[in-house]
C-alpha positions in Angstrom: 13.0 -41.9 68.2 11.6 -41.4 65.0 14.0 -41.6 61.9 13.0 -38.2 60.7 13.7 -36.7 64.4 16.7 -38.5 64.3 17.7 -37.1 61.1 16.6 -33.5 62.1 18.5 -33.7 65.4 21.8 -34.6 63.4 21.4 -31.8 60.7 20.7 -29.4 63.5 24.0 -30.2 65.4 25.7 -30.1 62.4 24.5 -26.3 61.7 22.5 -24.7 64.5 24.0 -22.7 67.4 21.2 -22.7 69.8 20.4 -19.5 72.4 21.2 -19.9 76.1 22.9 -23.4 75.7 26.4 -24.7 76.2 26.7 -26.8 72.8 28.9 -29.2 74.4 26.1 -30.7 76.5 23.8 -31.4 73.6 24.1 -35.0 72.1 20.7 -34.6 70.7 17.9 -32.2 69.9 14.2 -32.9 70.6 12.4 -31.9 67.3 8.9 -30.9 67.5 6.3 -31.6 64.8 3.2 -29.7 65.4 1.5 -27.5 68.3 -2.0 -27.3 69.5 -3.3 -25.3 72.2 -0.9 -25.8 75.4 0.6 -29.1 73.9 3.6 -29.7 71.8 4.0 -32.9 69.9 7.0 -34.5 68.6 7.9 -36.9 65.5 6.5 -39.4 67.6 3.4 -38.1 68.7 4.6 -37.6 72.5 2.7 -34.8 74.0 4.5 -31.8 76.1 2.7 -29.3 78.0 4.1 -26.0 77.5 4.6 -24.7 81.0 6.2 -21.8 79.7 4.7 -20.2 77.0 7.7 -21.0 74.8 9.5 -18.4 76.7 6.5 -16.6 77.8 5.3 -15.7 73.9 2.5 -17.8 73.2 -0.4 -16.8 75.1 -3.2 -18.2 72.9 -1.9 -21.5 72.5 0.3 -23.2 69.1 -1.3 -23.0 65.7 -4.2 -20.8 67.1 -6.6 -21.4 64.0 -8.1 -17.7 64.0 -4.6 -16.0 64.5 -3.0 -18.3 61.7 -6.2 -17.4 59.2 -5.6 -13.9 59.8 -1.8 -13.8 59.0 -2.6 -16.0 56.1 -5.2 -13.6 54.7 -2.9 -10.7 55.2 -0.2 -12.6 53.1 -2.4 -12.7 50.3 -2.5 -8.8 50.0 0.7 -7.6 51.5 3.4 -8.9 53.6 6.0 -6.0 53.9 6.3 -2.4 52.9 9.1 0.1 54.1 7.6 2.0 56.9 9.6 5.3 56.4 7.0 7.3 54.4 4.7 4.2 53.9 2.2 2.8 55.9 -0.6 0.1 55.6 -4.1 -0.4 57.3 -3.3 -3.5 59.8 -0.4 -1.1 61.6 -2.8 2.0 61.4 -5.6 0.1 63.0 -3.5 -2.0 65.6 -1.8 1.6 66.6 -5.1 3.2 67.2 -6.2 0.2 69.2 -3.5 -0.2 71.1 -3.5 3.6 72.1 -7.0 3.5 73.3 -6.1 0.3 75.4 -3.3 2.0 77.0 -3.8 5.0 79.4 -3.1 8.8 78.6 -1.1 10.3 77.6 0.6 7.0 75.6 -0.3 7.6 72.1 2.5 7.3 69.8 3.7 4.3 68.8 7.3 3.3 67.5 7.5 -0.4 66.5 10.4 -2.6 66.5 11.3 -6.1 65.8 11.5 -8.0 69.3 11.9 -6.8 73.0 15.6 -6.1 73.2 14.9 -3.7 70.3 12.1 -2.0 71.9 14.1 -1.7 75.1 16.9 -0.1 72.8 14.6 2.3 71.0 13.2 3.6 74.6 17.0 4.1 76.0 17.6 5.9 72.6 14.4 8.2 72.7 15.2 9.2 76.0 18.7 10.2 75.7 18.1 11.8 72.8 15.0 13.8 73.9 17.5 15.3 76.9 19.9 16.2 74.5 17.5 18.0 72.3 16.5 19.7 75.8 20.1 20.7 76.3 20.5 18.0 79.0 23.9 15.9 79.1 22.3 12.5 80.8 24.4 9.7 80.1 23.6 7.6 82.5 20.6 4.9 83.0 19.1 3.8 86.1 18.1 -0.3 86.8 17.1 -2.4 89.7 19.2 -5.2 90.8 18.3 -8.4 89.5 16.2 -7.0 86.5 16.8 -8.2 82.6 15.9 -6.2 79.8 17.4 -8.2 76.8 20.7 -9.1 74.9 21.3 -6.6 72.7 24.2 -4.3 74.2 22.1 -1.4 75.2 19.4 -3.9 76.6 22.0 -6.0 78.3 23.8 -2.8 79.8 20.4 -1.8 81.9 19.7 -5.5 82.9 21.2 -6.7 86.1 21.8 -10.6 85.7 25.3 -11.4 86.1 25.0 -14.5 84.0 24.2 -12.8 80.8 26.4 -9.7 81.3 29.8 -11.1 82.8 31.7 -11.6 79.4 30.7 -8.1 78.0 31.9 -5.8 80.6 34.1 -3.7 78.3 31.2 -2.8 75.7 28.4 -2.1 77.8 27.0 1.6 78.6 27.0 3.0 81.9 24.1 2.0 84.5 23.6 2.5 87.9 22.0 -0.3 89.9 19.4 0.4 93.1 18.1 -2.4 95.4 15.3 -4.3 94.8 12.9 -5.8 97.2 13.4 -9.6 97.6 13.7 -12.9 99.3 16.9 -14.9 97.7 17.7 -16.6 101.0 16.2 -20.2 99.6 19.6 -20.5 98.0 21.7 -18.2 100.3 21.1 -14.6 98.8 20.2 -11.5 100.3 16.8 -10.5 101.7 15.8 -6.6 100.9 12.8 -5.1 102.3 10.6 -2.7 100.4 11.7 0.3 102.9 15.7 -0.9 102.3 15.0 -0.5 98.7 13.5 2.6 98.7 16.2 4.0 100.9 18.7 2.9 98.8 16.9 4.1 95.5 16.8 7.7 97.3 20.6 7.7 97.7 21.2 7.1 94.2 19.2 9.7 93.0 20.5 12.0 95.3 24.0 11.5 94.0 23.4 10.6 90.7 20.0 12.0 89.3 21.3 15.0 87.2 23.0 12.1 85.0 20.5 9.9 84.5 18.1 10.1 81.2 15.7 7.2 82.6 15.0 4.8 85.1 13.8 1.2 83.4 11.9 -1.4 85.4 9.9 -4.4 85.0 6.8 -3.8 86.8 5.6 -6.5 89.4 7.6 -9.5 88.0 11.4 -9.6 87.4 10.9 -12.6 85.1 14.6 -13.7 84.3 15.6 -12.5 87.5 13.9 -15.7 89.3 10.5 -14.2 88.9 10.9 -11.9 91.8 7.9 -10.0 92.5 8.2 -6.5 94.0 4.7 -5.3 95.4 2.7 -2.7 93.4 2.8 -0.2 96.2 6.9 -0.5 96.3 6.8 -0.2 92.2 4.6 3.4 92.4 6.6 4.6 95.1 9.8 4.2 93.3 8.7 5.5 90.3 6.9 8.6 91.8 10.4 9.1 93.4 12.6 8.8 90.2 9.8 11.0 88.5 10.6 13.7 91.4 13.9 14.2 90.3 12.7 14.5 86.2 14.0 11.3 85.0 12.2 8.9 82.7 10.2 6.3 83.5 10.5 3.2 81.0 8.1 0.3 81.9 9.6 -2.8 80.3 6.3 -4.8 80.0 7.5 -7.3 77.1 6.8 -10.2 79.2 4.1 -9.1 81.8 1.8 -7.0 79.6 -1.3 -8.7 77.7 -2.9 -10.3 80.5 0.0 -12.1 82.1 -0.1 -10.2 85.4 -3.6 -10.4 86.0 -4.5 -7.1 84.3 -4.1 -5.9 80.5 -1.1 -4.1 81.6 1.1 -4.4 84.6 0.9 -0.6 85.2 -3.0 -0.7 85.9 -1.8 -2.6 89.0 1.1 -0.2 90.0 -1.4 3.0 89.4 1.6 4.8 87.5 2.1 5.6 83.9 5.4 5.4 82.4 7.1 8.1 79.7 7.7 4.8 77.7 6.4 1.4 77.6 7.9 -1.6 75.6 5.6 -4.1 74.5 6.7 -7.6 72.6 6.2 -11.3 73.2 2.4 -11.6 73.6 2.0 -8.8 71.1 1.8 -11.4 68.3 0.0 -13.8 70.2 3.3 -15.5 70.3 3.4 -16.0 66.5 6.0 -13.6 64.9 8.7 -11.4 66.1 7.2 -7.8 66.9 7.7 -5.0 69.4 6.6 -1.6 70.0 7.4 1.5 72.3 4.5 3.7 72.9 5.1 7.1 74.2 3.8 10.8 74.7 3.1 13.6 72.4 5.2 15.5 74.7 8.2 13.0 73.7 7.0 13.0 69.8 7.1 16.7 69.6 10.5 16.9 70.9 11.8 15.7 67.8 9.6 17.7 65.3 11.4 20.4 63.3 14.3 20.4 61.4 15.9 16.9 59.7 18.6 17.1 62.1 15.9 16.8 65.1 14.9 13.5 63.8 14.8 10.1 65.4 16.8 8.1 62.9 16.3 4.5 64.1 14.8 2.0 62.0 14.6 -2.0 61.6 14.1 -3.5 58.1 11.0 -5.3 59.5 9.4 -1.9 61.3 6.0 -2.4 61.4 5.4 -5.7 59.1 2.3 -6.2 57.9 1.8 -9.8 58.8 3.0 -9.2 62.4 0.4 -6.9 62.5 -2.1 -8.9 61.5 -1.1 -11.0 64.0 -1.6 -8.6 66.7 -5.0 -7.3 65.4 -5.8 -10.9 65.9 -4.8 -10.9 69.2 -6.6 -8.1 70.4 -9.5 -9.4 68.6 -9.4 -12.3 71.0 -9.1 -9.9 74.0 -12.2 -8.3 73.1 -14.3 -11.2 72.2 -13.4 -13.9 75.0 -13.1 -11.8 78.2 -9.5 -13.2 78.3 -8.8 -11.0 81.6 -11.5 -12.4 83.6 -11.1 -15.8 82.4 -7.6 -15.6 83.5 -8.6 -14.6 87.0 -10.5 -17.8 87.6 -7.5 -19.7 85.7 -5.1 -18.4 87.9 -7.1 -19.2 91.1 -7.4 -22.5 89.8 -3.6 -22.8 89.4 -3.1 -21.4 93.0 -5.5 -24.0 94.2 -3.9 -27.1 91.9 -0.3 -25.9 93.5 -1.1 -25.2 97.1 0.8 -28.1 98.1 3.7 -26.2 97.4 3.1 -24.0 100.1 3.9 -26.9 102.6 6.4 -28.9 101.4 9.7 -29.0 103.0 11.7 -28.6 99.8 10.2 -25.6 98.4 10.7 -22.2 99.7 9.3 -18.4 98.8 6.1 -19.6 96.9 4.4 -16.5 95.1 1.9 -16.1 92.5 0.7 -13.0 90.3 -1.8 -13.6 87.8 -1.0 -16.0 85.2 2.7 -17.0 86.9 3.0 -19.1 89.8 6.8 -19.4 91.1 8.4 -20.9 94.1 12.3 -21.6 95.1 13.6 -25.2 95.5 17.4 -25.1 96.9 18.1 -28.5 95.6 17.3 -27.2 92.0 20.7 -25.1 92.2 23.6 -25.5 89.8 23.3 -28.7 87.3 20.1 -30.1 89.2 18.4 -27.6 87.3 19.3 -29.2 83.8 18.9 -32.7 85.1 15.3 -31.6 86.5 14.6 -30.2 82.9 15.2 -33.3 81.2 13.2 -35.4 83.6 10.3 -33.1 83.2 10.5 -33.4 79.4 10.4 -37.2 79.8 6.8 -36.9 81.9 5.4 -34.8 79.2 6.3 -31.1 80.6 8.1 -28.3 79.1 9.8 -26.5 82.0 13.1 -24.3 82.3 13.7 -23.8 86.1 15.5 -20.2 86.8 18.4 -21.8 88.5 16.5 -22.9 91.7 13.6 -21.2 91.0 10.7 -23.1 89.4 8.0 -21.3 87.6 4.7 -22.2 85.7 3.4 -19.8 83.2 1.3 -21.4 80.6 -0.6 -20.4 77.8 -4.0 -19.0 78.4 -5.6 -21.8 76.6 -4.2 -24.4 79.1 -7.0 -26.5 80.4 -7.8 -27.3 83.9 -7.1 -31.0 83.2 -3.5 -30.1 81.9 -2.7 -27.7 84.9 -3.6 -30.5 87.3 -1.5 -32.8 85.3 1.5 -30.5 85.5 1.2 -30.1 89.2 1.0 -33.6 90.3 4.1 -34.6 87.9 5.8 -31.4 89.4 5.3 -32.2 92.9 6.4 -35.9 92.3 9.6 -34.4 90.6 10.4 -32.8 93.5 10.0 -35.2 96.1 12.2 -37.5 93.9 15.0 -34.8 94.6 
């Protein structure tokens, strides 16, 4: 290991507490020096293909020259200004562009710092709106196996036990309904769409009068082992919930901005929610940034005396640098025909990974847009961490979700890089 990398690793372990990690397992940390396109490089110039878009955020590649230039240009004039009572051109322009891209009536933007914060905003808005209407609705409804973030409210409305188990005593009240799934590959349950809808209706008949909002990740439950309920199920579930006068929140934090094969997952579902939460790809994976987009109907409830105001804020709400990155990201979508190119790229990914459909060690092969996943029962437990390490040795950044292995690369990944990743992953699985 390069001397600089060794020193960074040593200092890191002296001072940094890493996320989603058991620090007692760390004896070193891989220091990354630079990134280019879909590839990261360490201090020995060893290359690693970023097969997971660095936790699903980096859609247009590392050190994207166009986005970096727009951030640098913005930094010369304005980096940050309080958004309470002030505004700035990058954010005004971004908001208008987002609302034009989203279906009616989604036309009001409330900004936050990250995905979890956006979920908190949407939950509070829904509850507060109902309170202003004289309705006491203290509960939220989610789907089993869902994930919506790590702050207390966002964690409360998720259902991945690994993250929630330690915090039961401080979480807000939430009710879970079944979700269509097939987790039989590692001894889990199989739930059909009809069974899930039936269970949802039972929950609604009992608790609807107390439920403020239903929150759902449309099309892909990402942290929930990349489970992929169908658009038809999602639409039926949302229509059923709305028939009980319950708000619908779409968490498109991971699945928006082209990840599912369309700009927004809601396009494929054919349903417009009351709130949509966006983050990750919003800044092209360059800066922390998120937004909740809702309607005039919701917005108007908070107008009037000051005691009706939505008093939620973040220090960096609407940050000018992040807004510049987001505008640059939308520029790329507009100028480079990204959605259509992704359709061709996802077809190539499917072709390169079709071996997984026939491999005895693989189960439940699935793909939606730029996300491909399958289950490898032998990856359960400690094997998952070992697999991660072996993949790094072969030049791949992978992070299996237990027994579920997924491929979710930046949109700029090349066909040669896809083919290489596929070959290496197949060999690794055959060695299990």
